[in-house]
C-alpha positions, 0 to 999 in steps of 0.5 A, a space after each residue: 479509464 477517465 481521468 480524475 484531475 487532483 493538483 499532487 504538484 509538490 506533495 510529499 508521498 511514500 510508496 512500501 513495497 515499490 518494487 512490486 508490480 503495483 508498487 511500480 506503477 504508482 511510484 511512477 504516477 505518482 512520481 510523473 505527478 509531481 509528488 516527492 516522493 520515498 520508495 520504501 521495500 525490504 532489503 529481501 528486494 534487488 534494487 532495480 534501479 527504479 529510484 535512478 528512472 523516477 529520478 531520470 524525470 525531474 522528480 525528488 525521489 528516495 530509496 530506502 530498503 529495511 528488514 523485515 518486521 524491524 520497527 526500528 528500521 521501518 520507523 528510522 526510514 520513514 522518519 527520514 524521508 518525511 524530514 528530508 522531503 520536508 512533511 508526509 502527505 501519502 502512504 501507498 503500503 502497496 506490499 505484496 507478497 508477489 512471488 510467495 504466491 507462485 510458490 505456496 499451495 492452497 492446501 499447505 498448512 505448514 506454519 511457517 508458511 502463515 508465518 512468512 505471510 503473516 510477518 512480511 505482509 500484514 505486520 510491516 504494513 501495520 509497522 510502516 502505516 504506525 510510523 507515518 500517521 504521527 507526521 500526517 497528525 503533525 499537519 491534520 492532513 494524508 491519505 493512506 491506501 491499503 493495497 490488498 486483495 480480495 481473499 479476504 472477502 470469501 464471507 456471508 455478506 463479503 461476495 455473498 460467500 462466495 468465493 473470488 478465487 483461487 487464493 489460500 488459507 494464509 492469502 485469505 486470512 492474511 487479506 482479511 485482517 488488513 481490512 480490519 487493521 485498515 478500517 480500525 486505523 480510518 476510524 482512530 484518525 479521520 477526526 485528524 484528518 486523514 483518511 484510510 482507505 483500500 484498494 483490493 487486487 483480482 487475482 488477475 490484477 497485473 492485466 489491469 494496471 491502470 484501473 489499480 491507478 485508477 481506484 488509487 489516485 480516486 483515494 489520493 486526489 481529494 474526490 472521494 476525500 469525504 470517504 474513509 475505510 472504504 474498499 474497491 475491489 477490483 475483481 
């Protein structure tokens, strides 16, 4: 995979979903690139030493755990990180219900299952984005990346009506919701100097981590600073 030149040193960023497979990969990439980094994850995740391992690279790293769907808790974590690091240049929303996906039966139509997907994935993305954007507006600059899946791209004009994987109804609905949220916030903040773009994972994303990191780097590096509300679909 080709390299994209970017000067990340001294920049400040947050990875939400820091202990997911993608969150870990992006956290390591950003910290090794010189980004002062805040790692946020839900308190239901076990802290596996990621923050400590990144500190050993001489990177400046903070770790915060928050309760799912806690508007106050998420805002407090984002404000604390941005204040301590000296601002906020990047936000990567990398949370993904990895374990829930493995356990969810595609034929499961239970309301509780849908509620879990909607709250833990879509609502948490909304809350962390809502908390982060004001810090970027102050600087009239910033890059936001939403990590999503290709599950929402199943309709006419987005894959010509072809299914993109063995996704559940819950995942397809939430994936589409995240895409809609991404494009809506992008329209509102691009005049303020903030770009919002996405990376959509295919079902085999764990076998293509390098590609996911490259795609996120494309949006964060400024190589495509003219792009906004665009989604890279990694099938």
